C-alpha positions in Angstrom: -6.1 -99.3 -35.2 -8.7 -96.9 -36.3 -6.1 -94.7 -38.0 -4.7 -97.7 -39.7 -8.1 -98.6 -41.1 -8.6 -95.1 -42.3 -5.2 -95.2 -44.1 -6.3 -98.4 -45.8 -9.7 -96.9 -46.9 -7.8 -93.8 -48.2 -5.4 -95.9 -50.1 -8.3 -97.9 -51.6 -10.0 -94.6 -52.5 -6.9 -93.3 -54.2 -6.3 -96.6 -56.2 -9.9 -96.5 -57.3 -9.6 -92.9 -58.4 -6.7 -94.0 -60.6 -8.5 -96.8 -62.4 -8.8 -94.7 -65.6 -5.0 -94.0 -65.4 -4.3 -97.8 -65.2 -6.6 -98.4 -68.2 -4.8 -95.6 -70.1 -1.4 -97.0 -69.2 -2.4 -100.4 -70.5 -3.3 -98.9 -73.9 0.1 -97.1 -74.0 2.2 -100.3 -73.7 2.6 -100.7 -77.4 3.7 -97.2 -78.0 6.2 -97.4 -75.2 7.6 -100.7 -76.5 7.8 -99.5 -80.1 8.9 -95.9 -79.3 6.1 -94.5 -81.5 3.9 -91.6 -80.4 0.8 -92.6 -78.4 -2.1 -92.5 -80.9 -5.2 -94.2 -79.5 -8.1 -94.9 -81.8 -11.6 -93.7 -81.0 -12.6 -96.9 -79.3 -9.6 -96.6 -76.9 -10.5 -93.0 -76.2 -14.1 -94.0 -75.3 -12.9 -96.8 -73.1 -10.5 -94.5 -71.2 -13.2 -91.9 -70.8 -15.8 -94.5 -69.6 -13.2 -95.8 -67.1 -12.8 -92.2 -65.8 -16.5 -91.8 -65.3 -16.6 -95.3 -63.7 -13.8 -94.2 -61.3 -16.0 -91.4 -60.0 -18.9 -93.8 -59.4 -16.7 -96.4 -57.6 -15.0 -93.6 -55.6 -18.4 -92.4 -54.5 -19.3 -95.9 -53.4 -16.0 -96.3 -51.4 -16.4 -92.8 -49.8 -19.9 -93.5 -48.8 -19.0 -96.9 -47.3 -16.0 -95.5 -45.4 -17.8 -92.3 -44.4 -15.4 -90.1 -46.3 -17.1 -86.7 -46.9 -19.3 -86.5 -49.9 -20.1 -83.5 -52.1 -23.5 -81.9 -51.5 -25.0 -80.7 -54.8 -28.0 -78.8 -53.3 -28.2 -75.5 -51.6 -25.9 -73.4 -53.9 -26.3 -69.7 -53.6 -25.2 -66.8 -55.8 -22.5 -66.1 -53.3 -21.2 -69.6 -53.7 -20.9 -69.3 -57.5 -19.2 -65.9 -57.1 -16.8 -67.4 -54.6 -15.9 -70.3 -56.9 -15.3 -67.9 -59.8 -13.2 -65.5 -57.6 -11.0 -68.3 -56.3 -10.6 -69.7 -59.8 -9.3 -66.4 -60.9 -6.8 -66.5 -58.0 -5.6 -70.0 -58.9 -5.3 -69.1 -62.6 -3.3 -66.0 -61.8 -1.0 -68.2 -59.6 -0.6 -70.6 -62.5 0.1 -67.9 -65.0 2.6 -66.2 -62.7 4.5 -69.4 -62.3 4.6 -70.1 -66.0 5.8 -66.6 -66.6 8.7 -67.1 -64.2 9.5 -70.5 -65.8 9.5 -69.0 -69.3 12.0 -66.3 -68.1 14.2 -69.2 -67.2 13.9 -70.7 -70.7 11.4 -73.4 -69.6 8.2 -73.5 -71.7 6.0 -75.4 -69.2 5.9 -77.6 -66.1 6.8 -81.2 -66.4 3.2 -82.1 -65.5 1.8 -80.0 -68.3 4.3 -81.4 -70.8 3.5 -85.0 -69.8 -0.2 -84.3 -70.2 0.3 -82.6 -73.6 2.2 -85.6 -74.8 -0.2 -88.3 -73.5 -3.3 -86.5 -74.8 -1.9 -85.0 -78.0 -4.0 -87.2 -80.2 -7.2 -87.3 -78.1 -10.4 -85.8 -79.5 -11.2 -82.6 -77.7 -14.6 -83.6 -76.1 -13.2 -86.7 -74.5 -10.0 -84.9 -73.4 -12.1 -82.2 -71.8 -14.2 -84.8 -69.9 -11.2 -86.5 -68.5 -8.9 -83.6 -67.7 -11.4 -80.8 -66.9 -14.1 -82.8 -65.2 -13.2 -86.3 -64.0 -9.6 -85.5 -62.9 -10.5 -82.6 -60.6 -13.4 -84.5 -59.0 -11.2 -87.5 -58.2 -8.3 -85.5 -57.0 -10.4 -83.4 -54.6 -12.1 -86.5 -53.2 -8.7 -87.9 -52.4 -6.6 -84.9 -51.3 -9.3 -82.7 -49.7 -12.1 -85.0 -48.4 -9.8 -88.0 -47.9 -6.8 -86.4 -46.3 -8.2 -83.3 -44.6 -11.8 -84.4 -43.9 -11.2 -88.0 -43.1 -7.6 -89.1 -42.3 -6.8 -85.9 -40.4 -10.4 -85.1 -39.3 -9.2 -84.3 -35.7 -6.1 -82.3 -36.9 -7.4 -80.5 -40.0 -4.6 -77.9 -40.1 -2.0 -80.7 -40.3 -4.2 -82.2 -43.0 -4.1 -78.9 -44.9 -0.3 -78.9 -45.0 0.0 -82.6 -45.9 -2.7 -82.4 -48.5 -1.0 -79.5 -50.2 2.4 -81.1 -50.2 1.1 -84.4 -51.6 -0.9 -82.6 -54.2 2.1 -80.6 -55.2 4.3 -83.8 -55.3 1.7 -85.7 -57.4 2.1 -83.0 -60.2 5.8 -83.8 -60.8 7.5 -80.5 -59.7 11.0 -80.2 -61.0 12.0 -76.9 -59.3 10.8 -74.4 -56.7 8.6 -72.6 -59.2 6.6 -75.6 -60.2 6.4 -76.6 -56.5 5.0 -73.1 -55.9 2.4 -73.5 -58.7 1.0 -76.8 -57.7 1.6 -76.6 -54.0 0.2 -73.1 -54.0 -3.0 -74.1 -55.8 -3.3 -77.2 -53.6 -3.0 -74.9 -50.6 -5.8 -72.7 -51.8 -8.1 -75.7 -52.3 -7.1 -77.1 -48.9 -7.8 -73.8 -47.1 -11.2 -73.4 -48.8 -12.1 -77.0 -47.8 -10.8 -76.4 -44.2 -12.9 -73.2 -43.8 -16.1 -74.4 -45.5 -16.1 -78.2 -45.2 -17.8 -78.2 -48.6 -16.2 -80.7 -51.0 -18.4 -79.5 -53.8 -16.9 -76.0 -53.7 -13.3 -77.2 -54.2 -14.4 -79.6 -56.9 -16.1 -76.8 -58.8 -13.1 -74.6 -58.3 -10.8 -77.3 -59.7 -13.1 -78.1 -62.6 -13.3 -74.4 -63.6 -9.6 -74.0 -63.2 -8.8 -76.9 -65.5 -11.5 -75.9 -68.0 -10.1 -72.4 -68.1 -6.7 -73.8 -68.9 -8.1 -75.1 -72.2 -8.7 -71.5 -73.4 -6.6 -69.2 -71.3 
């Protein structure tokens, strides 16, 4: 019964983390029906960004209520910052290696990257950065690392590492073994860091830095 309740809390956490995606989906209905490119006006962009920020706040409330691990923003050391940067270099190298292999097969990008590029093609850069580089990573790590490893599989964390990595990879729409390797591999790195440190803020920072670097590298 306790496990069932945890599953319900985790599902609620995940649904809450996706509020911004539901809002964005609603604004995309017209473009889907008409077959025209998705081109939100500034007001729509602001609403979607605000819903992403609201998702973080509501996710925090649910996590606090359900006793799902929370990030600790105090107590960072120089070693922590160096570790985050080093692990981000690792995940970026993994991503670049995967893209290189895909391009050798005549594939320009992963299905996930292509879908994001299409959805956010007409977004203003600052709002796009807030959603993709900041809000997205925070919400994903809260679900996949704190929710799956630290909460649902609290007593079996290694099983949680495996399941978290697989779900994380699947959520990024892999279409072949290489794209599975990219997202599943990155998810495994985050999962192992969380498993070893139990510090949600570290994997959140790594994921944020990884996505932010993708805008320029």
